[in-house]
VMD Tcl script that builds the backbone (N, CA, C; Angstrom):
set m [mol new atoms 249]
animate dup $m
set s [atomselect $m all]
$s set {name element resname resid chain x y z} {
  {N N UNK 1 A -3.035 1.842 12.450}
  {CA C UNK 1 A -2.694 3.151 12.983}
  {C C UNK 1 A -1.247 3.111 13.471}
  {N N UNK 2 A -0.536 4.187 13.229}
  {CA C UNK 2 A 0.849 4.273 13.663}
  {C C UNK 2 A 0.919 4.877 15.060}
  {N N UNK 3 A 2.125 4.930 15.597}
  {CA C UNK 3 A 2.323 5.504 16.933}
  {C C UNK 3 A 1.888 6.965 17.002}
  {N N UNK 4 A 2.022 7.684 15.885}
  {CA C UNK 4 A 1.641 9.102 15.884}
  {C C UNK 4 A 0.162 9.310 15.561}
  {N N UNK 5 A -0.588 8.220 15.410}
  {CA C UNK 5 A -2.024 8.322 15.154}
  {C C UNK 5 A -2.401 8.345 13.688}
  {N N UNK 6 A -1.440 8.261 12.798}
  {CA C UNK 6 A -1.730 8.257 11.366}
  {C C UNK 6 A -2.374 6.931 10.981}
  {N N UNK 7 A -3.482 7.005 10.259}
  {CA C UNK 7 A -4.157 5.794 9.805}
  {C C UNK 7 A -3.862 5.558 8.328}
  {N N UNK 8 A -3.833 4.286 7.955}
  {CA C UNK 8 A -3.534 3.890 6.577}
  {C C UNK 8 A -4.663 3.039 6.018}
  {N N UNK 9 A -4.900 3.205 4.734}
  {CA C UNK 9 A -5.758 2.288 3.997}
  {C C UNK 9 A -4.928 1.777 2.826}
  {N N UNK 10 A -4.938 0.468 2.632}
  {CA C UNK 10 A -4.186 -0.161 1.549}
  {C C UNK 10 A -5.169 -0.705 0.529}
  {N N UNK 11 A -4.889 -0.462 -0.751}
  {CA C UNK 11 A -5.747 -0.940 -1.829}
  {C C UNK 11 A -4.887 -1.654 -2.860}
  {N N UNK 12 A -5.246 -2.886 -3.151}
  {CA C UNK 12 A -4.594 -3.628 -4.222}
  {C C UNK 12 A -5.623 -3.749 -5.338}
  {N N UNK 13 A -5.321 -3.141 -6.479}
  {CA C UNK 13 A -6.248 -3.116 -7.607}
  {C C UNK 13 A -6.120 -4.402 -8.413}
  {N N UNK 14 A -7.190 -5.199 -8.408}
  {CA C UNK 14 A -7.220 -6.446 -9.160}
  {C C UNK 14 A -7.620 -6.144 -10.600}
  {N N UNK 15 A -8.720 -5.425 -10.772}
  {CA C UNK 15 A -9.171 -4.919 -12.071}
  {C C UNK 15 A -9.637 -3.491 -11.848}
  {N N UNK 16 A -10.099 -2.868 -12.908}
  {CA C UNK 16 A -10.496 -1.465 -12.807}
  {C C UNK 16 A -11.552 -1.222 -11.715}
  {N N UNK 17 A -12.483 -2.159 -11.564}
  {CA C UNK 17 A -13.558 -1.967 -10.588}
  {C C UNK 17 A -13.496 -2.957 -9.426}
  {N N UNK 18 A -12.376 -3.630 -9.266}
  {CA C UNK 18 A -12.231 -4.626 -8.201}
  {C C UNK 18 A -10.948 -4.352 -7.427}
  {N N UNK 19 A -11.109 -3.957 -6.166}
  {CA C UNK 19 A -9.968 -3.694 -5.299}
  {C C UNK 19 A -10.096 -4.481 -4.007}
  {N N UNK 20 A -8.977 -4.937 -3.507}
  {CA C UNK 20 A -8.922 -5.538 -2.178}
  {C C UNK 20 A -8.476 -4.433 -1.238}
  {N N UNK 21 A -9.249 -4.191 -0.200}
  {CA C UNK 21 A -9.015 -3.024 0.661}
  {C C UNK 21 A -8.855 -3.457 2.110}
  {N N UNK 22 A -7.891 -2.805 2.778}
  {CA C UNK 22 A -7.679 -3.001 4.216}
  {C C UNK 22 A -7.478 -1.631 4.828}
  {N N UNK 23 A -8.223 -1.330 5.863}
  {CA C UNK 23 A -8.076 -0.050 6.553}
  {C C UNK 23 A -9.332 0.788 6.465}
  {N N UNK 24 A -9.400 1.823 7.282}
  {CA C UNK 24 A -10.607 2.657 7.358}
  {C C UNK 24 A -10.781 3.552 6.134}
  {N N UNK 25 A -12.048 3.838 5.806}
  {CA C UNK 25 A -12.351 4.702 4.663}
  {C C UNK 25 A -11.869 6.136 4.864}
  {N N UNK 26 A -11.734 6.561 6.109}
  {CA C UNK 26 A -11.306 7.938 6.386}
  {C C UNK 26 A -9.819 8.003 6.760}
  {N N UNK 27 A -9.032 7.082 6.224}
  {CA C UNK 27 A -7.602 7.010 6.558}
  {C C UNK 27 A -6.866 8.274 6.131}
  {N N UNK 28 A -5.808 8.583 6.870}
  {CA C UNK 28 A -4.965 9.737 6.549}
  {C C UNK 28 A -4.151 9.492 5.279}
  {N N UNK 29 A -3.679 8.266 5.102}
  {CA C UNK 29 A -2.843 7.905 3.950}
  {C C UNK 29 A -3.513 6.725 3.242}
  {N N UNK 30 A -3.707 6.863 1.929}
  {CA C UNK 30 A -4.279 5.786 1.127}
  {C C UNK 30 A -3.220 5.341 0.128}
  {N N UNK 31 A -2.889 4.057 0.169}
  {CA C UNK 31 A -1.863 3.475 -0.698}
  {C C UNK 31 A -2.555 2.561 -1.704}
  {N N UNK 32 A -2.255 2.751 -2.988}
  {CA C UNK 32 A -2.855 1.940 -4.045}
  {C C UNK 32 A -1.764 1.372 -4.939}
  {N N UNK 33 A -1.888 0.078 -5.251}
  {CA C UNK 33 A -0.907 -0.588 -6.114}
  {C C UNK 33 A -1.629 -1.674 -6.907}
  {N N UNK 34 A -1.261 -1.896 -8.166}
  {CA C UNK 34 A -1.887 -2.970 -8.946}
  {C C UNK 34 A -1.447 -4.355 -8.459}
  {N N UNK 35 A -2.364 -5.305 -8.518}
  {CA C UNK 35 A -2.063 -6.683 -8.125}
  {C C UNK 35 A -0.908 -7.234 -8.958}
  {N N UNK 36 A -0.869 -6.912 -10.230}
  {CA C UNK 36 A 0.190 -7.432 -11.100}
  {C C UNK 36 A 1.574 -6.996 -10.631}
  {N N UNK 37 A 1.680 -5.816 -10.032}
  {CA C UNK 37 A 2.974 -5.346 -9.526}
  {C C UNK 37 A 3.365 -6.099 -8.258}
  {N N UNK 38 A 2.399 -6.301 -7.366}
  {CA C UNK 38 A 2.684 -6.949 -6.086}
  {C C UNK 38 A 3.072 -8.418 -6.276}
  {N N UNK 39 A 2.492 -9.063 -7.268}
  {CA C UNK 39 A 2.751 -10.490 -7.484}
  {C C UNK 39 A 3.982 -10.747 -8.355}
  {N N UNK 40 A 4.663 -9.696 -8.775}
  {CA C UNK 40 A 5.896 -9.841 -9.536}
  {C C UNK 40 A 7.023 -10.299 -8.604}
  {N N UNK 41 A 7.846 -11.234 -9.071}
  {CA C UNK 41 A 8.983 -11.692 -8.262}
  {C C UNK 41 A 9.852 -10.504 -7.872}
  {N N UNK 42 A 10.247 -10.471 -6.625}
  {CA C UNK 42 A 11.127 -9.413 -6.143}
  {C C UNK 42 A 10.430 -8.091 -5.880}
  {N N UNK 43 A 9.101 -8.102 -5.710}
  {CA C UNK 43 A 8.375 -6.857 -5.448}
  {C C UNK 43 A 8.941 -6.162 -4.221}
  {N N UNK 44 A 9.195 -4.877 -4.365}
  {CA C UNK 44 A 9.676 -4.035 -3.268}
  {C C UNK 44 A 8.811 -2.778 -3.270}
  {N N UNK 45 A 8.064 -2.556 -2.190}
  {CA C UNK 45 A 7.133 -1.437 -2.126}
  {C C UNK 45 A 7.833 -0.090 -2.293}
  {N N UNK 46 A 9.016 0.063 -1.737}
  {CA C UNK 46 A 9.744 1.332 -1.853}
  {C C UNK 46 A 10.134 1.600 -3.302}
  {N N UNK 47 A 10.643 0.590 -3.973}
  {CA C UNK 47 A 11.011 0.739 -5.390}
  {C C UNK 47 A 9.765 1.034 -6.221}
  {N N UNK 48 A 8.660 0.335 -5.934}
  {CA C UNK 48 A 7.412 0.569 -6.661}
  {C C UNK 48 A 6.939 2.013 -6.465}
  {N N UNK 49 A 7.106 2.555 -5.266}
  {CA C UNK 49 A 6.730 3.948 -5.013}
  {C C UNK 49 A 7.617 4.886 -5.829}
  {N N UNK 50 A 8.921 4.640 -5.823}
  {CA C UNK 50 A 9.851 5.510 -6.570}
  {C C UNK 50 A 9.603 5.441 -8.070}
  {N N UNK 51 A 9.122 4.289 -8.562}
  {CA C UNK 51 A 8.839 4.133 -9.984}
  {C C UNK 51 A 7.452 4.648 -10.363}
  {N N UNK 52 A 6.658 5.029 -9.379}
  {CA C UNK 52 A 5.317 5.536 -9.650}
  {C C UNK 52 A 4.273 4.451 -9.821}
  {N N UNK 53 A 4.618 3.216 -9.519}
  {CA C UNK 53 A 3.679 2.105 -9.623}
  {C C UNK 53 A 2.785 2.062 -8.384}
  {N N UNK 54 A 3.371 2.245 -7.219}
  {CA C UNK 54 A 2.640 2.337 -5.968}
  {C C UNK 54 A 2.338 3.812 -5.754}
  {N N UNK 55 A 1.071 4.129 -5.622}
  {CA C UNK 55 A 0.658 5.528 -5.481}
  {C C UNK 55 A 0.077 5.748 -4.096}
  {N N UNK 56 A 0.107 6.997 -3.664}
  {CA C UNK 56 A -0.457 7.305 -2.349}
  {C C UNK 56 A -1.142 8.658 -2.381}
  {N N UNK 57 A -2.074 8.811 -1.451}
  {CA C UNK 57 A -2.734 10.087 -1.223}
  {C C UNK 57 A -2.599 10.373 0.265}
  {N N UNK 58 A -2.250 11.595 0.597}
  {CA C UNK 58 A -2.064 11.963 1.998}
  {C C UNK 58 A -0.633 12.394 2.246}
  {N N UNK 59 A -0.283 12.618 3.506}
  {CA C UNK 59 A 1.046 13.114 3.839}
  {C C UNK 59 A 2.144 12.094 3.518}
  {N N UNK 60 A 3.247 12.583 2.985}
  {CA C UNK 60 A 4.342 11.723 2.557}
  {C C UNK 60 A 5.203 11.225 3.714}
  {N N UNK 61 A 5.376 12.009 4.750}
  {CA C UNK 61 A 6.229 11.622 5.877}
  {C C UNK 61 A 5.844 10.277 6.479}
  {N N UNK 62 A 4.583 10.104 6.878}
  {CA C UNK 62 A 4.178 8.803 7.435}
  {C C UNK 62 A 4.307 7.672 6.417}
  {N N UNK 63 A 4.056 7.967 5.148}
  {CA C UNK 63 A 4.207 6.935 4.110}
  {C C UNK 63 A 5.652 6.473 4.021}
  {N N UNK 64 A 6.579 7.410 4.000}
  {CA C UNK 64 A 8.000 7.044 3.909}
  {C C UNK 64 A 8.442 6.225 5.120}
  {N N UNK 65 A 7.935 6.583 6.295}
  {CA C UNK 65 A 8.263 5.807 7.502}
  {C C UNK 65 A 7.702 4.390 7.396}
  {N N UNK 66 A 6.491 4.258 6.876}
  {CA C UNK 66 A 5.868 2.942 6.736}
  {C C UNK 66 A 6.556 2.113 5.653}
  {N N UNK 67 A 7.049 2.759 4.609}
  {CA C UNK 67 A 7.828 2.044 3.589}
  {C C UNK 67 A 9.136 1.547 4.194}
  {N N UNK 68 A 9.781 2.404 4.962}
  {CA C UNK 68 A 11.079 2.079 5.558}
  {C C UNK 68 A 10.985 0.896 6.523}
  {N N UNK 69 A 9.930 0.858 7.337}
  {CA C UNK 69 A 9.843 -0.237 8.315}
  {C C UNK 69 A 9.140 -1.482 7.775}
  {N N UNK 70 A 8.700 -1.442 6.520}
  {CA C UNK 70 A 8.149 -2.631 5.885}
  {C C UNK 70 A 6.658 -2.821 6.013}
  {N N UNK 71 A 5.973 -1.913 6.697}
  {CA C UNK 71 A 4.525 -2.069 6.889}
  {C C UNK 71 A 3.754 -2.056 5.584}
  {N N UNK 72 A 4.151 -1.187 4.650}
  {CA C UNK 72 A 3.433 -1.086 3.377}
  {C C UNK 72 A 3.586 -2.378 2.586}
  {N N UNK 73 A 4.809 -2.851 2.459}
  {CA C UNK 73 A 5.053 -4.093 1.723}
  {C C UNK 73 A 4.320 -5.267 2.327}
  {N N UNK 74 A 4.318 -5.361 3.650}
  {CA C UNK 74 A 3.616 -6.451 4.330}
  {C C UNK 74 A 2.117 -6.398 4.055}
  {N N UNK 75 A 1.545 -5.198 4.159}
  {CA C UNK 75 A 0.091 -5.058 3.987}
  {C C UNK 75 A -0.343 -5.372 2.562}
  {N N UNK 76 A 0.349 -4.825 1.567}
  {CA C UNK 76 A -0.081 -5.086 0.185}
  {C C UNK 76 A 0.196 -6.523 -0.218}
  {N N UNK 77 A 1.242 -7.119 0.297}
  {CA C UNK 77 A 1.519 -8.539 0.014}
  {C C UNK 77 A 0.429 -9.422 0.616}
  {N N UNK 78 A -0.014 -9.076 1.805}
  {CA C UNK 78 A -1.081 -9.830 2.460}
  {C C UNK 78 A -2.371 -9.734 1.634}
  {N N UNK 79 A -2.679 -8.534 1.138}
  {CA C UNK 79 A -3.883 -8.351 0.331}
  {C C UNK 79 A -3.784 -9.065 -1.019}
  {N N UNK 80 A -2.591 -9.162 -1.538}
  {CA C UNK 80 A -2.389 -9.801 -2.850}
  {C C UNK 80 A -2.434 -11.315 -2.769}
  {N N UNK 81 A -2.227 -11.869 -1.582}
  {CA C UNK 81 A -2.218 -13.321 -1.419}
  {C C UNK 81 A -3.629 -13.883 -1.544}
  {N N UNK 82 A -3.764 -14.998 -2.252}
  {CA C UNK 82 A -5.089 -15.629 -2.320}
  {C C UNK 82 A -5.489 -16.149 -0.953}
  {N N UNK 83 A -6.757 -16.018 -0.635}
  {CA C UNK 83 A -7.222 -16.447 0.688}
  {C C UNK 83 A -7.970 -17.750 0.627}
}
mol reanalyze $m
mol bondsrecalc $m
mol representation Tube
mol addrep $m
């Protein structure tokens, strides 16, 4: 949750029916990105969003703020890492 109360859910798509998910199901903003994109050398969440690789549902303002401060990149990188 952000300071303004916006909640995020992050989804890293491993295969068509397999996703790694972090965050509440009723999140205000849902971010989805393929695992293959996140594991590419030099992955940048903002660039992936501008290229249409990283997709989102919900209000754009909080998403842009989260991209700017690095929260999105940190979250999807964490989900993409093997545990």
